[in-house]
N, C-alpha and C positions, 0 to 999 in steps of 0.2 A: 410577496416573494413566491416564485414558482418552485415548490418543494421537489417536484419531479425533476426539474432541470438542475436544481442544486444537487440532488442525489446522483444524477447522471454525471455531472462534472466531478463529484467526489470519487465516484467509481472509476472514471477515466483517469484521474490523477493517480489513484492506487495502481491501476494497471501500468501506467507509465513508470511509476516508481519500481514496481516489481520487475519490469523489463530491464530497467537500468541496473538494479541490484543483481539480477541474474546474469546480465552481461559482465558486470564486474566480478562476480563470483565464479562463473563458469566459462567465460570466453576469453579470459586473459591468462597469460602465463606468469604474470607477476603474483607473488604471494605477499605475505607480510601483514602488518597491523591494519592496513586499510581494508583488506579482505575480511578480516574479523569484524571490523566496525561495520562494514556493509552488511554482513550476515546479521549482526545485532539489530541494525536498522530494519532490515527485511523482516525478521521474525517479530519485531516489536509492533509492526502494523497490525498483527493478528491478536494482540493481547487485549483483554477487556479495557474499554475506555479509550482505545486508540483508533487509528484511521478507519479500519474496516467496520468496527462497531458504530462509529460515528456516522459513517456513510449509510449503514443499514438503518439506523434510527432516523435519518433524515429522509428516507425513502417512504413515501406514502403508500406504496404498493407492497411493502414488506410487512407481514403480519406477525412479527416476532413479539 
């Protein structure tokens, strides 16, 4: 398995998710429960053990 490619695609997916959540949160005039849920999904990506940390751990160039 190419760990660099895996990390790249994980990072790319995170960026796509961030863009989608930001669009839902900032570029719509609709409010409500779905906006709150999108915010929770957005912020959870940065929690320990979730998407961003997993991507960083799979990146052979990251020395954390």
